[in-house]
C-alpha positions in Angstrom: -74.5 38.9 50.2 -71.8 40.2 52.7 -71.1 43.9 53.1 -67.9 45.0 55.1 -68.5 47.6 57.9 -65.8 49.8 56.4 -65.6 51.5 52.9 -63.2 50.9 50.0 -60.0 52.9 50.2 -60.8 56.3 48.4 -59.3 55.9 44.8 -59.1 59.9 44.4 -56.8 60.0 47.5 -53.4 61.2 45.9 -51.6 59.6 48.9 -53.4 56.4 48.3 -51.8 53.4 46.4 -54.8 52.7 44.2 -54.5 56.5 42.8 -50.8 55.9 42.2 -51.6 52.6 40.4 -54.2 54.3 38.0 -52.1 57.4 37.4 -48.7 55.9 37.1 -48.5 52.2 37.0 -51.4 51.2 34.5 -50.2 53.6 31.8 -46.8 52.1 31.8 -48.4 48.8 31.5 -50.6 49.6 28.8 -47.8 51.2 26.8 -46.0 48.0 27.2 -48.7 46.0 25.5 -49.2 48.6 22.9 -45.4 48.2 22.0 -45.7 44.5 22.1 -48.7 44.6 19.6 -46.8 47.1 17.3 -43.7 44.6 17.3 -45.9 41.7 16.4 -47.6 43.7 13.7 -44.3 44.4 12.2 -43.0 40.9 12.3 -46.3 39.8 10.5 -45.9 42.4 8.0 -42.5 41.1 7.1 -43.8 37.6 6.8 -46.6 38.5 4.7 -44.4 40.6 2.4 -42.1 37.8 1.8 -42.0 36.7 -1.8 -42.5 33.0 -1.2 -45.7 33.3 0.9 -48.9 31.8 -0.7 -52.0 34.0 -1.3 -54.0 32.1 1.2 -51.5 32.7 4.0 -50.9 36.3 3.0 -54.7 36.7 3.3 -54.9 35.3 6.8 -51.4 37.5 7.8 -53.1 40.5 6.4 -56.3 40.0 8.5 -54.3 39.6 11.6 -52.4 42.8 11.1 -55.8 44.7 10.5 -57.1 43.2 13.5 -53.9 44.1 15.8 -54.2 47.6 14.4 -57.8 47.6 15.9 -56.5 46.4 19.2 -53.6 48.9 19.2 -56.4 51.7 18.7 -58.7 50.5 21.5 -55.7 50.3 24.0 -54.5 53.5 23.2 -57.8 55.2 23.6 -58.1 53.2 26.8 -54.8 54.8 27.8 -56.0 58.3 26.9 -59.3 57.9 28.7 -57.9 56.4 32.0 -55.5 59.2 32.4 -58.3 61.7 32.1 -60.7 60.1 34.5 -63.1 59.1 31.8 -66.4 57.0 32.3 -65.4 53.4 32.2 -66.9 51.6 29.4 -69.1 48.2 29.7 -67.6 44.9 28.6 -68.9 44.1 25.0 -70.9 41.1 24.3 -67.5 39.1 23.1 -68.6 35.4 24.1 -67.1 35.5 27.5 -69.1 36.3 30.8 -69.4 40.0 31.2 -72.7 40.4 33.1 -71.1 40.6 36.5 -68.8 43.4 35.4 -71.6 45.5 33.7 -74.0 45.0 36.4 -71.6 46.3 38.8 -70.5 49.2 36.7 -74.3 50.2 36.6 -74.4 50.2 40.1 -71.2 52.4 40.3 -72.8 54.7 38.0 -75.8 55.1 40.3 -73.3 56.3 43.0 -71.2 58.6 40.4 -68.3 56.3 41.1 -67.8 54.8 37.4 -64.9 56.8 36.2 -61.1 55.5 36.5 -60.4 57.8 39.5 -63.6 57.3 41.3 -64.4 53.4 40.9 -63.1 51.0 43.6 -59.6 49.8 42.8 -61.0 46.4 43.3 -63.3 46.7 40.4 -61.2 49.0 38.2 -59.0 45.9 37.4 -61.8 44.6 35.4 -61.5 42.7 32.1 -61.9 45.3 29.5 -58.2 44.8 28.2 -59.1 41.0 27.6 -62.3 42.1 25.7 -60.1 43.9 23.0 -58.8 40.7 22.0 -61.8 38.7 22.4 -63.7 40.6 19.7 -61.2 39.2 17.1 -60.8 36.1 15.2 -57.0 36.0 15.2 -56.0 37.3 18.7 -58.8 35.5 20.9 -56.1 33.1 22.4 -53.3 35.8 22.6 -51.9 36.4 26.0 -50.3 40.1 26.0 -48.3 39.3 28.8 -46.8 35.8 27.8 -43.5 37.1 26.6 -43.0 39.3 29.9 -43.6 36.2 31.9 -41.2 34.2 30.1 -38.7 36.9 30.2 -39.0 37.3 34.0 -38.9 33.6 34.2 -35.7 33.2 32.3 -34.2 35.9 34.6 -34.6 33.6 37.6 -32.5 31.0 36.2 -29.9 30.8 38.8 -32.2 30.6 41.6 -34.2 27.9 39.6 -31.0 25.7 39.3 -30.2 26.2 42.9 -33.6 25.0 44.1 -33.4 22.0 41.8 -30.1 21.1 43.3 -31.5 21.6 46.8 -34.4 19.2 45.9 -32.0 16.7 44.5 -30.0 16.8 48.0 -33.2 16.5 49.9 -34.0 13.3 48.0 -30.5 11.9 49.1 -31.1 12.6 52.9 -34.9 11.8 52.7 -34.6 8.8 55.0 -32.6 10.8 57.6 -35.3 13.9 57.4 -38.2 11.5 57.3 -37.6 9.9 60.7 -37.2 13.3 62.3 -40.1 15.2 62.5 -38.5 18.5 64.0 -36.0 18.5 60.9 -38.8 18.1 58.6 -40.7 20.8 60.2 -37.9 23.1 59.8 -37.6 22.4 56.2 -41.4 22.9 56.0 -40.8 26.5 57.2 -38.0 27.2 54.9 -40.3 26.1 52.0 -42.9 28.6 53.2 -40.2 31.3 53.4 -39.1 30.3 49.9 -42.8 30.6 48.9 -43.1 34.1 50.5 -39.9 35.7 49.2 -39.6 34.0 45.9 -36.3 34.6 44.4 -35.3 36.9 47.0 -35.0 34.3 49.6 -31.7 33.1 50.9 -31.7 29.5 50.1 -28.1 28.7 51.5 -29.7 27.0 54.4 -31.0 24.2 52.0 -28.1 23.8 49.7 -25.3 21.0 50.2 -27.1 19.1 52.7 -24.5 16.8 54.3 -25.4 14.6 57.4 -24.0 17.0 59.8 -26.1 19.9 58.2 -29.1 17.8 58.8 -28.3 17.2 62.3 -27.9 20.9 63.0 -30.6 21.9 60.8 -33.0 22.7 63.5 -30.9 25.0 65.3 -29.5 26.8 62.2 -33.2 27.1 60.8 -34.3 28.8 63.9 -31.5 31.3 63.5 -32.2 32.0 59.8 -36.0 32.4 60.8 -35.0 34.8 63.6 -33.1 36.8 61.0 -36.0 37.3 58.8 -38.6 37.9 61.7 -38.0 41.8 61.5 -39.7 41.7 58.1 -42.7 39.6 59.1 -45.5 41.2 60.8 -47.8 38.4 61.2 -46.3 34.7 61.2 -48.4 31.7 61.6 -45.9 29.3 60.4 -46.0 26.9 63.5 -49.9 26.8 63.4 -49.6 25.9 59.7 -47.0 23.2 60.5 -48.8 21.7 63.3 -51.9 21.6 61.0 -50.0 19.9 57.9 -48.3 17.6 60.6 -51.6 16.3 61.7 -52.5 15.1 57.9 -52.3 11.9 56.4 -52.6 11.5 52.6 -54.1 15.2 52.6 -55.0 17.4 49.9 -53.6 20.7 49.3 -55.0 23.6 46.8 -52.7 26.4 45.4 -54.8 29.5 44.3 -52.3 30.6 41.8 -51.5 34.2 41.4 -47.9 34.4 40.0 -44.7 32.4 40.7 -45.8 29.0 39.7 -42.3 27.7 40.1 -42.2 28.2 43.7 -45.5 26.6 44.1 -44.6 23.6 42.3 -41.4 23.2 44.4 -43.5 23.5 47.4 -46.0 21.1 46.4 -43.1 18.8 45.4 -41.7 19.0 48.8 -45.2 18.2 50.4 -45.8 15.1 48.4 -42.2 13.6 48.0 -40.7 14.3 51.5 -43.5 14.4 53.8 -46.0 11.5 54.6 -48.9 14.2 55.1 -49.8 15.2 51.5 -50.8 12.8 48.7 -52.3 15.4 46.3 -52.2 18.9 45.1 -54.6 21.0 43.0 -53.8 24.0 41.3 -56.2 26.9 40.4 -55.1 28.9 37.7 -57.0 32.1 36.3 -58.9 31.8 33.1 -57.2 35.0 31.5 -54.4 37.1 33.0 -55.1 40.2 35.2 -52.5 42.7 34.6 -49.2 40.9 33.9 -48.2 37.5 35.4 -51.2 35.6 36.5 -51.0 32.0 35.7 -53.3 30.5 33.1 -54.0 26.8 32.3 -51.5 27.2 29.2 -48.9 28.6 31.4 -49.1 25.6 33.8 -48.1 23.1 30.7 -45.7 25.6 29.3 -43.9 25.9 32.3 -43.0 22.1 32.5 -42.2 22.1 28.7 -40.0 25.2 28.9 -38.1 23.7 32.1 -37.3 20.5 30.1 -35.7 22.4 27.2 -32.1 23.1 28.0 -32.3 26.0 25.5 -34.9 27.9 27.8 -32.6 28.3 30.8 -29.0 27.1 29.4 -26.9 26.1 32.4 -23.8 28.0 33.3 -21.0 27.1 35.6 -22.2 25.6 38.9 -25.8 24.8 37.5 -26.6 21.2 37.2 -29.0 20.3 34.4 -29.7 16.7 35.5 -30.8 18.0 38.8 -33.4 20.5 37.2 -34.5 17.7 34.7 -35.0 15.0 37.2 -37.1 17.2 39.4 -39.3 18.4 36.4 -39.6 14.8 35.2 -41.1 13.8 38.5 -43.5 16.7 38.2 -44.5 15.4 34.8 -45.0 12.0 36.5 -47.2 13.5 39.3 -49.1 15.4 36.6 -49.7 12.1 34.6 -50.6 10.2 37.7 -53.0 12.7 39.0 -51.0 13.8 42.1 -50.8 17.2 40.8 -53.8 18.5 38.8 -55.3 21.5 37.6 -59.0 22.6 38.8 -59.8 22.9 35.1 -59.1 20.6 32.1 -55.4 21.3 31.3 -56.5 22.1 27.4 -58.6 25.0 28.8 -58.2 28.0 26.2 -57.6 31.5 27.5 -61.1 32.9 28.5 -62.5 29.4 29.3 -65.6 29.8 27.6 -66.9 26.2 28.6 -69.5 26.1 31.3 -67.1 23.8 33.3 -64.3 26.2 33.2 -66.5 29.0 34.1 -68.2 27.0 37.1 -64.7 25.9 38.6 -62.6 28.9 37.8 -64.7 31.8 36.5 -64.9 33.2 40.1 -61.2 34.0 40.4 -61.5 36.6 37.4 -64.9 38.1 38.7 -65.3 41.4 40.3 -66.6 39.8 43.5 -64.7 39.8 46.9 -63.9 36.3 47.6 -66.1 36.2 50.8 -69.1 35.9 48.5 -67.7 32.6 47.0 -70.3 30.3 48.6 -73.2 32.4 47.1 -71.6 33.2 43.6 -69.5 30.1 42.8 -71.2 27.2 44.9 -69.4 24.6 42.9 -65.9 26.1 43.5 -66.7 26.5 47.1 -67.8 23.0 47.6 -64.7 21.6 46.1 -62.5 23.8 48.2 -64.3 22.6 51.3 -62.9 19.2 50.5 -59.3 20.5 50.8 -57.0 20.1 53.6 -55.3 23.4 53.2 -56.2 26.3 50.6 -53.1 28.5 49.9 -53.4 31.9 48.4 -50.3 33.8 47.4 -49.7 37.1 46.0 -46.8 38.8 44.1 -44.3 37.1 45.9 -40.7 37.9 45.9 -40.7 39.9 43.0 -39.5 43.6 42.6 -42.0 44.2 39.8 -44.9 46.4 41.1 -47.0 46.0 38.1 -49.2 43.6 39.9 -50.4 44.4 43.5 -51.6 41.6 45.9 -54.7 41.1 43.7 -55.8 38.1 45.6 -55.2 39.4 49.0 -57.2 42.5 48.3 -60.1 40.1 47.1 -59.8 37.9 50.2 -60.1 41.1 52.4 -62.6 43.1 50.1 -59.9 45.8 49.7 -61.6 48.0 52.2 -60.3 50.2 54.9 -60.1 47.5 57.8 -58.0 48.7 60.7 -54.8 47.0 60.4 -55.3 45.1 63.8 -58.6 43.6 62.5 -58.5 39.9 62.9 -57.9 38.2 59.6 -61.0 35.9 60.2 -63.0 39.1 60.6 -61.6 40.4 57.3 -62.5 37.1 55.6 -66.4 37.6 56.1 -68.3 34.5 55.5 -65.4 32.7 54.2 -63.8 32.5 57.5 -63.8 28.8 58.7 -65.1 27.4 55.4 -61.9 25.6 54.9 -58.2 25.8 56.3 -56.7 28.7 54.6 -53.0 30.0 54.5 -52.5 33.5 53.1 -48.7 34.2 51.9 -48.4 37.7 51.2 -45.6 40.6 50.8 -47.2 43.9 51.5 -47.8 45.8 48.2 -51.3 47.4 48.9 -52.9 49.4 51.5 -55.1 47.0 53.0 -53.6 45.0 55.7 -55.1 43.0 58.7 -54.0 40.8 61.4 -51.3 43.1 62.5 -50.9 44.0 66.3 -52.3 47.5 66.8 -49.3 48.7 68.7 -47.0 47.6 65.7 -49.4 49.1 62.9 -49.6 52.5 64.8 -45.9 52.6 65.4 -45.0 51.9 61.6 -47.7 54.5 60.4 -46.2 57.1 62.8 -42.7 56.5 61.3 -44.2 57.5 58.0 -42.6 54.4 56.3 -44.3 52.7 53.2 -44.6 49.5 55.1 -48.1 48.8 53.6 -46.9 48.9 50.1 -43.1 48.5 49.8 -43.0 44.9 49.6 -40.4 44.4 52.5 
């Protein structure tokens, strides 16, 4: 098992972002879950007390309400204890894997680092909240963040329609693009920018593509890239494109964090408009870490929601046909196996099956990703068959409730000097398979930045490591 030569960030440091997270951000998240459970309990009570409800259903609703009260009580206690630096409690035997968490918690206890303010942040985001739901009969499949994910998705409606129209116009110009590798490379980089910045990206370059636009795309694209360069501290786009451009019928893997829609768009572009990629595998989480992680059910629901005009009603300038054509194409890709999940599509929340745990349990374990080969050999072997594995983190969102969890897992969330090569920070994972990390800075850990630049930014006193810019 690899051990980094640097310690984790000190979670007791008031100037550190992990301290800010535990003291300020997590209580807000937890309060939101409590409020959500109270609202649902109220709705269930109204349903239960309706005169026409049969006795059997009334009994079931009452059980659900009572279990909700129990969950609310546990979460309220969690909020109280977290704010007062209590000892972190072990995961109960709730039918889902807990041994790795409890073993690590015991180790931390031996070092007197098993309280909310002293445990390494990478471990402190453990699955305690999930366990409160798994110990019930009526809430075991409930995602407490589902409604928030749906609402955030709806707020992106304008950008979603714009992207759909872009993809439609790309299809019309496909022949012209396909014969010009330079233009295709510029489009590829624009798609990476979309994935990096999400809804914050300026997609004007990719809309209303006339023949003359295509002819000048390379020049315009370079200008647009240059305008964004001041916000990018490490840029390997050219290396990535060179690698992808060398593939024929390749396979790309996306390790999902959030922002599934832009992942699907990027995958669509790679499969539909380039000759280099023929299949894409998406790796979901078996349950959500705080707020917006993509689960297997989210994958299916995203497709169905986008096919429902009532979910994102089009307004002026939004073309429903363009959106539905794109989503139907994704449906076909799923049915044909061009797009696939790493686990069965029907995998329930928590993924209790041996197969689900073997293929996806590692993503929500407390281990850094550099120990993947040792702790998740089947997953590791599967990814070695990929031509490119893309990791993404809190992209293009102003929501700071989720902070670059996958990037922190890749680098162990330790105090690497910012100029440490990315390959060094990956530990034994480096060189295992082609790997692309797309990340906006929203946590202390940063690697791969030139020393002169990192020291200059630190001296300026800016929050460049955490502000997402």
